[in-house]
C-alpha positions, 0 to 999 in steps of 0.5 A: 090837216095833220096830227100833232106828235102828242096825238100820234103818241097817244093813238099809237103808244098808249093802250088803255082799258076799254069797255066793248060790246061783244057780238053776243051783246055782252060787254067786255073790258079789253086793253086796246088803243083809243079811238080818234076823237075830235075833241082831243084832236083839237086840244092837242092842236091848241096846246101845240099852237100855244107852245109854238107861240111861247104861251101856256094852254090849259083846259077845264073839263069834267071827269069821264070824258077822255081827258085823263087818257090824253093827260096820261099820254102827254105825261108819258111822252114827256117822261120817255122822250123828254121835252126837247133835244137838250133834256 
């Protein structure tokens, strides 16, 4: 298995606000990098395969399941790096 460029970008360049439980049991809001989730891994592979085959891919999901962080990472990567070497 390999990680797509979109997933790599999200895991390494897109820190987010996370709620973590401290050693004393108190929850703290911290800025940290996201966890590696299987669902997002599969979605990035689905999007990559659709793009390689000249198709469009989309996903419907309810809020609060980590989809916003992946969508934000996809947009930031396209904005900073561009889609291809021509743009």
